[in-house]
C-alpha positions in Angstrom: -9.3 11.6 -11.9 -5.8 10.8 -12.5 -4.8 7.3 -11.5 -1.5 6.3 -9.0 0.1 5.5 -11.8 -0.5 8.6 -13.5 0.7 10.8 -10.5 3.6 8.6 -10.3 4.6 9.1 -14.0 4.2 12.8 -12.9 6.7 12.2 -10.4 4.2 13.0 -7.4 4.2 12.0 -3.8 1.1 10.2 -2.7 -0.1 10.0 1.0 -2.6 7.2 1.7 -5.1 6.2 4.6 -4.9 2.5 5.6 -8.6 0.6 6.2 -8.3 -2.4 8.5 -12.1 -2.4 9.7 -14.4 -4.3 7.6 -17.1 -1.3 6.7 -18.0 0.6 3.5 -19.0 3.4 5.8 -15.2 3.9 7.4 -14.2 3.2 3.9 -16.0 6.1 2.5 -15.3 8.4 5.1 -11.2 7.6 4.6 -11.5 8.4 0.9 -13.3 11.7 1.7 -10.5 13.2 3.9 -8.7 13.2 0.8 -5.8 10.7 1.1 -4.1 10.4 -2.3 -5.1 6.5 -2.1 -6.7 4.3 0.2 -5.7 0.9 0.9 -7.9 -1.7 2.2 -6.1 -4.2 4.2 -7.2 -8.0 3.2 -3.8 -9.3 4.9 -4.1 -8.6 8.6 -7.6 -7.6 10.4 -11.0 -8.6 10.0 -11.5 -7.6 5.7 -12.6 -10.6 3.6 -12.8 -10.6 -0.2 -16.9 -9.9 0.2 -16.2 -6.8 2.4 -13.7 -5.7 -0.2 -15.9 -5.4 -3.1 -18.3 -2.9 -1.1 -15.3 -0.9 0.6 -13.6 -0.4 -3.0 -17.1 1.1 -4.3 -17.4 3.2 -1.5 -13.8 4.4 -1.4 -14.9 5.4 -5.4 -18.2 7.1 -4.1 -15.9 9.0 -1.7 -13.6 10.1 -4.7 -10.9 8.1 -3.6 -8.2 5.5 -5.5 -8.7 2.1 -4.0 -6.0 -0.1 -3.6 -6.2 -3.3 -1.7 -3.3 -5.3 0.5 -3.9 -9.0 -0.6 -3.4 -12.0 1.5 -0.5 -13.1 0.0 1.3 -13.5 -3.5 -1.3 -16.1 -5.0 -3.0 -15.1 -8.6 -6.1 -16.2 -7.7 -6.9 -13.8 -5.2 -4.7 -11.3 -6.9 -7.0 -11.0 -9.7 -10.1 -11.5 -8.1 -9.2 -8.3 -6.2 -8.3 -6.2 -9.3 -11.5 -7.5 -10.7 -13.5 -6.1 -8.0 -11.9 -2.5 -9.1 -8.8 -2.3 -7.0 -6.2 0.0 -9.0 -3.6 -1.9 -7.7 -2.4 -4.5 -5.1 0.3 -4.3 -2.3 1.5 -8.0 -2.2 3.3 -9.3 1.3 6.4 -11.1 1.6 8.3 -11.1 -1.8 11.5 -11.7 -1.0 13.2 -13.5 -4.0 13.1 -12.5 -8.1 10.8 -15.7 -8.7 8.3 -14.5 -6.2 8.5 -10.6 -7.7 8.2 -12.3 -11.0 4.8 -14.2 -9.9 3.7 -11.0 -8.6 3.7 -9.0 -11.8 2.5 -12.1 -13.6 -0.7 -12.2 -11.6 -1.5 -8.5 -12.1 -0.7 -8.4 -15.9 -2.6 -9.9 -18.9 -0.7 -11.8 -21.3 1.9 -11.2 -22.8 3.0 -9.2 -20.0 1.5 -11.5 -17.7 -1.0 -14.5 -16.6 -3.7 -12.8 -15.4 -7.3 -13.9 -16.4 -9.7 -11.8 -18.3 -13.4 -11.5 -16.5 -13.8 -7.5 -15.4 -17.2 -8.5 -14.6 -17.6 -5.6 -11.6 -14.5 -3.1 -12.7 -15.2 -3.2 -16.5 -18.2 -0.6 -16.4 -16.0 1.8 -14.3 -13.5 2.5 -16.7 -13.5 5.0 -19.9 -12.4 2.6 -22.2 -11.8 -0.9 -22.4 -11.0 -2.0 -19.5 -8.3 -4.3 -20.8 -6.1 -1.3 -22.2 -6.9 0.8 -19.0 -5.3 -1.7 -16.8 -1.9 -2.1 -19.0 -2.1 1.6 -18.3 -2.8 1.9 -14.8 -2.8 -1.2 -12.7 -0.4 -1.0 -10.2 1.9 -3.6 -9.1 3.6 -3.2 -5.7 5.2 -6.1 -4.1 6.3 -5.3 -0.4 9.9 -5.6 0.6 9.9 -6.2 4.3 12.8 -8.6 5.2 16.4 -8.5 5.0 16.2 -11.5 2.5 14.3 -8.9 0.2 16.6 -6.3 1.0 19.6 -8.6 0.1 18.1 -9.5 -3.5 16.7 -5.5 -4.1 18.6 -4.7 -6.8 17.4 -8.1 -8.7 13.6 -7.5 -7.7 13.9 -3.9 -8.8 14.8 -5.3 -12.0 12.0 -7.0 -12.8 9.7 -5.5 -15.6 6.4 -4.7 -14.4 6.8 -3.4 -11.1 5.4 -0.1 -10.2 6.3 0.6 -6.7 7.5 -1.3 -3.7 6.1 -1.1 -0.2 8.2 -1.3 3.0 6.5 -3.1 5.9 8.4 -2.1 8.5 7.4 -4.0 11.7 8.6 -7.7 9.4 11.8 -5.4 8.6 12.2 -5.0 12.0 11.8 -8.1 13.2 14.4 -9.8 10.6 16.7 -7.4 11.9 16.3 -8.7 15.2 15.0 -5.4 16.7 11.2 -6.8 17.2 7.9 -5.6 15.9 7.6 -1.6 15.3 9.5 1.1 14.1 13.3 1.3 15.2 14.3 4.7 13.9 16.9 4.7 17.0 18.8 1.7 15.1 21.0 2.3 12.5 20.6 -1.1 10.8 17.1 -0.3 10.5 17.6 3.3 8.7 20.3 2.0 6.9 17.8 -1.0 5.0 15.1 2.1 4.4 17.8 4.4 2.9 19.0 1.4 0.6 15.8 0.4 -0.6 15.1 4.4 -1.3 17.9 4.7 -3.5 17.6 1.4 -5.2 14.1 2.2 -6.3 15.7 5.5 -7.4 18.3 4.1 -9.6 15.6 1.8 -11.1 12.7 4.0 -11.9 10.6 2.7 -9.1 8.5 4.7 -6.1 9.6 3.7 -2.9 6.7 3.0 -0.3 6.3 2.5 3.4 3.9 2.3 6.1 4.8 5.2 8.3 2.4 7.7 10.7 2.1 11.6 9.9 4.7 12.3 12.5 7.2 10.2 10.3 6.0 11.3 7.1 8.4 14.4 6.7 11.4 12.0 7.7 10.4 9.1 4.7 9.6 12.0 2.4 13.4 13.3 3.0 14.9 9.5 2.5 13.0 9.9 -1.1 9.9 7.8 0.0 7.2 8.7 -2.8 4.3 6.4 -1.6 3.7 7.3 2.4 1.0 5.7 4.6 0.4 8.2 6.9 -2.5 6.4 9.1 -5.1 3.9 9.3 -9.1 4.1 10.5 -8.5 1.9 13.9 -5.6 3.8 14.6 -7.0 7.3 14.4 -10.1 6.3 15.8 -8.2 5.2 18.6 -6.6 8.5 19.1 -9.0 10.6 18.3 -11.3 8.9 21.0 -8.4 9.1 23.4 -8.2 12.7 22.8 -11.5 13.7 23.0 -11.7 11.5 26.4 -8.5 13.4 27.9 -9.8 16.8 27.1 -12.8 15.8 28.6 -11.1 14.8 31.8 -8.6 17.8 31.4 -5.8 16.3 30.8 -2.9 17.1 28.6 -3.2 16.1 25.1 0.4 15.3 23.6 -0.9 15.0 20.2 1.4 12.0 19.3 0.5 10.4 15.9 0.9 6.7 17.4 2.4 3.7 15.7 0.8 1.8 12.5 1.5 -1.5 14.3 
């Protein structure tokens, strides 16, 4: 199966699922739903490193491509998640060139970076030596989620070794003074989304974003090629509520809800 890097190199668009429940059962189920990637969220929610090991295995068992959102831009945990088998990492709150360079160093072996070699878990899973495989396939995805990061966008995108950037719309909205959530009614929010997509296009970098199924067509039109369309908790809540409404004879509006 092609990796995310390979799909993006072929100009492919990738739609993903998000996993916040610390369960290999849930992770496998999301992978089997057919998403192009499954992101395990180790920043927010209840997922710890020990959960990630089995959840990554479960995503692979389900035929998916596992990536992890790490808790922070810290080389130890980034390396540990990659050694556990994540095919890439989403790195929160990358606001400056220095922080972007640190993210790349943590994802790459020397001479491009400073990642320590020790693929104890992931090594047996690749069809050639992991050191070579990682250079061609591991993706580094800093998050652009503040007005500071948007202001530094051109310089951040110029850092070698970045494959994609990932917009956190809730934090971006907060720093714009709009409060958490998606704020498509606010011109400044949409201007920021468009500026990020345009910058990525100019630098040959994939634009990624947290969204919903309902928002996905708009994000695709704006130029985003990595879009998370739903998460396990959101889908479970909406699905349960929908079935309960049907059981009670109530109308169901089919809303996709918010990721946050």
